[in-house]
N, C-alpha and C positions, 0 to 999 in steps of 0.2 A: 563478199557474197550478201545476196538478198535475205533478210530476215522476215522468216514467215509470220513469227511470233516475237512482240517487242513488249515487254511489261518494265514499269519503272514506277518504283514507289510505291506498289501495291500494297495499301494496310484496308482490313477489313475487322471491324472488332464487333462482338458478339455480348455485350455488356459485361458480365463477369467472366463469362467464358471466353478462353482465347480464340483469335481467329488467325489473320495474318498480319505480319508487319514489317514494311517497307521491302517488299520482294522484288526483285531485278531479274530479269531474265530474257536471255536473247537464244531463238532456235532458228537456225539458219535453213534454207529452202535444201530439200533433200536430206535433212537429218533424220534418223530414227533417233529418238531423244528418251532416256528413260528416266522417268520421275518417282524417286524411291521415298521411303518414310514410313514411319508406324502410323497405326490408326489416331485419327486427332491430331495429326501434324500440321494439316493445313493443305493437305493436295486437293482435296474434293472442291476446296471453298477457293483455290486459285482456279482450277479447271471451271467452275460455274462463272467466276469473275469473267473469265476470258471468254465465255461462249455468251454473256450477257444474260445469264439465267439469275444472276445475283449482284445487287447494289453494292458498291464497295464506298469506303469513306474517304479514300484517297489514292492518288496515283492515277495513271494512264495506263490503258493496254491499247496496242494495235496488233489486228489478227487478219494478215494478207492484205496488208497496206490500208485496214479500214478500221474505225474507232469501234471499240466492242460494244460502248452504249448506243451512240447514234448509228451506227450500220450494224445493229443486231441481227436482224432478218438478212440483210445480203451476207453477213459471215454465215450463217447456217446453211446458206443454200450449196458453198462450197466447204463445208465440213462435212466428215462423217464422224459421229460422236457415238460411241458404246458406254453408257453408263455401268457402272460395278453391278447393279441389280439388272436382270431381265424381265421386265414387267410386260405382259400382256394379258390380253382377255383370254381367259382359258378355254373359252367356246370356241374361238376362230381358229380355223385352220391354218396351218405355218404359211401354205401360198397364201391366203388372205393376208396375213399379215405383210408379208414380204412385199406383196401388192400395195398394200396401204402404205406403207412407208415411202413407197416410190410415186403413190398419188398425191402424197401431202405435198410432194417436191414440184408436182405437175411434170413428172416425167415418164419415159417407158423405159425400164429398166429390166425387162426380162430378160433380155439374151445375158446380159451381165450376171443376172442374179442366178439364172440356172447353170453357169460356169461355176459361181461360188458355192451353189447347194452341191454340185457333182464334187469338187474338191474337197468339201466340208464334209460331205455324206450328210446332207440335209433331208429328211423325208417330209417332202411338202405337203404328203396328204394328211398327216397325223393332225390333230388337235393338240393345242399348246399344253392343255392339262394332261395329256398322255407323255409329255416329254420330261426327261430327266433335267437336270440341271445343267450339265453340260451341254446336251442338246438343245435347250434356249439360250444359252450362251453362244452355239453355233448360228443361231436363227439372229440373234441381237448383232453377231458380225457381219452376216450378209446384210442386213438393212442398213449399217453404218457404211459399207464397201460399195453396195450396188451401182451407186452414182457417181463413181469413181471421182471423189473429191480430191481437191487439191491438199487438204489437211486432214489426217487422221487422228482422231483422239481416242484412247482406249483406256478404261478404268479397270484394273483387274479381268484382263479379257480370257486369261487361258485358266483361271480357276475351274475345275469341273470337268477339263478337258484332258483326255488321255494323250498319252505321249505323242501318238501319232498324227492326231488332229493337232496339238500344239506345233509341231513341226510344220503341217499343213498351212496353219496360220500365219507362222513367220516366214514361210516361203511366199505367201500372198503379198505380204507386207513388202518384201524385198523387190517382186516384181512391180508394185504400183509405185514404190519409191525411185525403182529405175527409170519408170516413164514419167517420173517429175512431182512425185507427191512427196509430202513430209509427214512423219508419223511420231505422236507423243504417246508414250507409252508408261501409266500409271499404274506401278505394279511393287508388290513386298518382295518378288522372285529375285534375288541376287543374281542367280545364274542366268535368267534372261537377260538382263542387262549388260552382262560382262561377255555374252556371248551375241547377240543381236543386236546392241544398240552402239551408236558413234559416240556419244555424248551423253553425260547425264548430270544429276543434282541430286541432292538429299535435303528434304525438309524436315526439320524437327522443332516443335514447341512456336510452329508460324513462322519459323525463319527458314531461308533457303540458302543452300551452299553448295556451288557450283563444283565438279570434279574435275580434275585435271585429265583422266581418261577412264575409261570404263573397266579397266583390269584391277577390280576393288578387290582388297583383303579383306576377308569374312570377319576377321576380330575387328577391323577397322568399321566396318559397316555395321556389326551388331551395338559398338558402342554409342549408335545415336539411338537406339532402342533403349538405351539405360538412362534412370533419372541421373539427376546431376550428382547427387550423393553417391551414386555408384559408378561415377565415372573416374 
């Protein structure tokens, strides 16, 4: 099966601070891939390297058959990325933020955006500063999905969402994946991975370990969050 993501030997150092070490990863087309690990494990470094936002020291990354460094701009056209922090200009209205995200890509996404806003109960008339964390998250989800990309990368997307919106979000992912998209979900929530992801990996101390399946035992999962002395 075609691999949408192919990472070989990815290494990134931050001086005395740990980065990522010899990461190898394949994500197949049509997969919903869970990316687990504690804070500081290296998940965000890996994602930023994949998207060309961060220069790495060693290794290679192919996204949608393109080189993450050389083809950075082309890759971003076909990727919907939602960072863990939803930062927008506070004085902009939701509708303006969503349109701006489409305009940056030179696309008319009005019809898809309207569908997403309806499904996620997004009030497009409010200003960003009037929104709760959960509602800002929903705006960020719309911005990442409205151009119907080939690859979705979500970093902690469900924090702040109520259970109904979480279900709506995963239903949307399922629909886009059935239409040929691929999804990477970076999360701390084991139940989300067990329920919605087809494959998964755990990152700890900058190293990646693939999992045989996504029916992960909680005790086995928690040991990756312990210090070596505790294990």
